[in-house]
C-alpha positions as CSV (number, residue, x, y, z in Angstrom):
1,M,85.3,32.8,191.7
2,K,87.4,34.9,194.2
3,V,85.0,34.0,197.0
4,A,85.6,30.3,196.4
5,P,88.6,30.0,198.8
6,T,86.5,31.5,201.6
7,L,83.5,29.3,200.8
8,I,85.6,26.1,200.6
9,T,87.4,27.0,203.9
10,I,84.0,27.4,205.6
11,G,82.8,24.1,204.1
12,I,85.9,22.2,205.4
13,I,85.5,23.7,208.9
14,A,81.9,22.7,208.9
15,A,82.8,19.2,207.7
16,F,85.3,18.8,210.5
17,A,82.8,20.1,213.0
18,A,80.1,17.7,211.8
19,H,82.5,14.8,211.8
20,G,83.2,15.0,215.5
21,R,86.4,14.3,217.4
22,I,89.3,12.9,215.4
23,G,91.6,11.0,217.7
24,Q,95.2,9.9,217.3
25,P,95.5,6.3,215.9
26,A,96.4,3.6,218.4
27,G,100.0,2.8,218.4
28,Y,100.9,6.0,216.7
29,N,104.2,6.3,218.6
30,D,105.3,2.7,217.5
31,F,107.7,3.3,214.6
32,A,109.4,0.7,212.5
33,D,112.9,2.2,212.7
34,H,115.0,0.6,215.5
35,S,118.4,1.5,214.1
36,A,121.1,2.9,216.3
37,L,124.2,4.9,215.5
38,S,126.8,6.1,218.0
39,G,124.3,5.7,220.9
40,I,121.5,7.4,219.1
41,P,118.3,5.3,219.2
42,H,115.9,5.3,216.2
43,A,118.9,6.9,214.4
44,A,117.4,7.0,210.9
45,D,114.2,8.7,212.1
46,V,116.2,11.1,214.2
47,L,119.0,12.0,211.8
48,S,116.7,12.3,208.7
49,N,115.4,15.5,210.2
50,A,118.7,17.3,209.4
51,G,117.4,18.1,205.9
52,F,114.7,20.4,207.3
53,A,117.3,22.5,209.0
54,L,119.5,22.7,205.9
55,V,116.6,23.7,203.7
56,A,115.5,26.3,206.3
57,I,119.0,27.9,206.5
58,W,119.3,27.8,202.7
59,G,116.0,29.5,202.3
60,W,116.7,32.1,205.0
61,L,120.1,33.1,203.5
62,R,118.7,33.3,200.0
63,L,115.4,35.0,200.6
64,R,115.9,37.3,203.5
65,P,118.0,39.8,201.5
66,H,115.1,40.1,199.1
67,R,112.4,40.5,201.8
68,N,111.6,44.1,200.7
69,S,111.6,43.4,197.0
70,D,108.4,43.5,195.0
71,P,108.3,39.7,194.3
72,L,108.6,38.8,198.0
73,R,107.4,41.7,200.1
74,A,103.7,40.7,200.6
75,G,104.6,37.0,201.1
76,W,107.6,37.4,203.3
77,P,105.8,37.4,206.7
78,G,104.4,34.0,205.8
79,Y,107.5,32.6,204.3
80,R,109.5,33.8,207.3
81,L,107.2,31.9,209.6
82,F,107.5,28.9,207.2
83,L,111.3,28.9,207.4
84,I,111.3,29.3,211.2
85,G,108.8,26.5,211.6
86,L,110.9,24.3,209.3
87,L,114.0,24.9,211.3
88,L,112.2,24.2,214.6
89,T,110.8,21.0,213.0
90,A,114.3,19.7,212.5
91,F,115.0,19.9,216.2
92,G,111.5,19.2,217.5
93,S,111.0,16.0,215.4
94,A,114.5,14.8,216.2
95,F,113.8,15.3,219.9
96,Y,110.5,13.4,219.6
97,H,112.0,10.5,217.7
98,L,114.7,9.9,220.3
99,A,112.0,8.5,222.6
100,P,108.6,8.8,220.9
101,D,105.6,9.5,223.2
102,N,102.8,12.0,223.4
103,G,104.7,14.3,225.7
104,R,107.5,14.8,223.1
105,L,105.1,14.7,220.2
106,I,104.0,18.3,221.1
107,W,107.4,19.6,220.0
108,D,107.1,17.8,216.7
109,R,103.6,19.0,215.9
110,L,103.9,22.6,217.0
111,P,106.6,23.6,214.4
112,I,104.9,21.7,211.7
113,A,101.7,23.6,212.4
114,L,103.6,26.9,212.2
115,A,105.3,25.9,208.9
116,A,101.9,25.0,207.4
117,T,100.5,28.3,208.5
118,G,103.4,30.2,207.1
119,L,102.9,28.7,203.7
120,L,99.2,29.7,203.7
121,V,100.1,33.3,204.5
122,G,103.0,33.4,202.1
123,V,101.1,32.2,199.1
124,R,98.1,34.5,199.9
125,G,100.5,37.4,200.0
126,D,102.0,36.3,196.7
127,S,98.6,36.1,195.1
128,R,97.7,39.7,196.1
129,P,101.0,41.7,196.1
130,G,99.5,44.8,197.7
131,L,98.3,42.9,200.8
132,R,99.9,43.5,204.2
133,T,100.2,40.1,205.8
134,E,102.1,40.8,209.1
135,L,99.0,40.7,211.2
136,E,97.7,37.6,209.3
137,A,100.9,35.7,210.1
138,I,100.6,36.5,213.8
139,V,96.9,35.6,214.0
140,L,97.3,32.3,212.1
141,G,100.5,31.6,213.9
142,L,98.6,31.8,217.2
143,F,95.9,29.5,215.7
144,A,98.7,27.0,214.9
145,V,99.8,27.1,218.5
146,G,96.2,26.8,219.7
147,S,95.6,23.8,217.4
148,V,98.3,21.8,219.1
149,A,97.3,23.1,222.6
150,W,93.7,21.9,221.9
151,W,95.1,18.4,221.1
152,V,97.2,18.4,224.3
153,I,94.3,19.5,226.5
154,T,91.8,17.1,225.1
155,D,94.4,14.3,225.1
156,R,95.0,14.8,228.8
157,H,91.3,14.5,229.4
158,G,91.3,11.2,227.6
159,A,89.6,12.3,224.3
160,G,92.4,13.8,222.1
161,D,91.0,15.8,219.2
162,L,93.3,16.5,216.2
163,R,90.7,18.4,214.1
164,P,92.2,22.0,214.4
165,Y,95.7,20.6,213.7
166,L,94.5,18.5,210.7
167,L,92.7,21.5,209.3
168,L,96.2,23.2,209.0
169,Q,97.4,20.1,207.1
170,V,94.5,20.1,204.7
171,L,94.0,23.8,203.9
172,P,97.4,24.4,202.1
173,L,96.7,21.5,199.8
174,I,93.5,23.0,198.6
175,L,93.9,26.8,199.0
176,I,97.4,27.2,197.6
177,P,96.6,25.9,194.1
178,L,93.2,27.6,194.2
179,W,94.7,31.0,195.0
180,Q,97.4,30.5,192.4
181,S,94.8,29.7,189.8
182,I,92.5,32.6,190.6
183,Y,95.2,35.2,190.7
184,R,97.2,33.7,187.8
185,A,100.4,33.0,189.6
186,P,103.5,32.6,187.3
187,R,103.8,29.1,185.8
188,A,107.1,28.5,187.7
189,D,105.5,29.2,191.0
190,R,102.6,26.8,190.3
191,A,104.9,24.1,189.1
192,A,107.1,24.3,192.2
193,F,104.2,24.2,194.6
194,A,102.5,21.4,192.6
195,A,105.6,19.3,192.7
196,A,106.0,20.0,196.5
197,M,102.4,19.0,197.2
198,A,102.9,15.7,195.2
199,L,106.0,15.0,197.3
200,Y,104.1,15.8,200.5
201,V,101.3,13.4,199.6
202,L,103.8,10.7,198.9
203,A,105.4,11.5,202.3
204,K,102.1,11.0,204.1
205,I,101.5,7.7,202.3
206,A,105.0,6.6,203.4
207,E,104.1,7.6,206.9
208,V,101.0,5.5,207.0
209,L,102.9,2.5,205.5
210,D,105.8,2.8,207.9
211,H,106.1,-0.8,208.9
212,E,105.1,-2.2,205.5
213,I,107.9,-0.3,203.8
214,A,110.4,-1.3,206.4
215,D,109.4,-5.0,206.0
216,T,109.6,-4.8,202.2
217,L,112.7,-2.7,201.7
218,G,114.6,-3.6,204.8
219,F,117.1,-0.7,204.7
220,V,114.6,2.2,205.3
221,S,111.3,2.6,207.1
222,G,108.3,4.4,205.9
223,H,108.7,7.2,208.5
224,T,112.3,7.8,207.6
225,L,111.2,7.9,203.9
226,K,108.5,10.4,204.9
227,H,111.1,12.7,206.4
228,L,113.2,12.5,203.2
229,L,110.2,13.1,200.9
230,A,109.0,16.0,203.1
231,T,112.4,17.6,203.0
232,A,112.4,17.3,199.2
233,A,108.9,19.0,199.2
234,T,110.2,21.9,201.3
235,A,113.3,22.2,199.2
236,T,111.2,22.4,196.1
237,I,109.2,25.3,197.6
238,V,112.3,27.2,198.5
239,W,113.8,26.5,195.1
240,G,110.7,28.0,193.5
241,L,111.0,31.1,195.6
242,T,114.7,31.6,195.1
243,R,114.2,31.2,191.4
244,R,112.5,34.5,191.3
245,F,115.9,36.2,192.0
246,S,118.2,33.8,190.1
247,D,118.6,36.2,187.2
248,G,118.5,39.4,189.2
249,S,115.4,40.6,187.5
250,G,112.7,39.6,190.0
251,R,110.1,37.0,189.3
252,A,110.8,34.5,186.5
């Protein structure tokens, strides 16, 4: 059973390789939000990124003091990368949505890839408390950078390929609950991550239905809603981690 995550990862990589190039959908940068506020274009899509920064700062202030404690030591290198990626997402996504195009999209995707990588490393460290994950965080962080660089290079040659980047979107959804099940993570941890993943899936659905949601609701677009749901997902993860120290006795 413990080899299942490795076998599944190899299977997913093989499936992506067999599938061939996955390009960016046509019209990807055409968002439904055309609101403006104090001279800020696409204001709802831009300003809805503030939540990522707030969650990142909250997580950093609450978790960093416990980085050498038993409940967090092995996972901290990953969670540190997750929080840094989350903070950078707030700025990178806001910058992108001011004037959406593929040039600015780099600064949106790069921190998201880092945050996803951080979650993988963090939960793997949690699952095996004796593990040293500093090198793992560096190596996978470099892969995250490389996944975006691959898309940029292939896109500039007219055949953009998102497979490495999408791999980092898929793996956490599969490996995190699997690791938590195999290594019998505390129920509170599993509940927090399950809720976060459900919110993230809803966020991706809202992203796909950007224009439809805007046409139906009128006051909010699907992409703005995606940012809000994704913020709730990250807040749920941070809440789950901080809960370990809420009573001063370590993991709940």
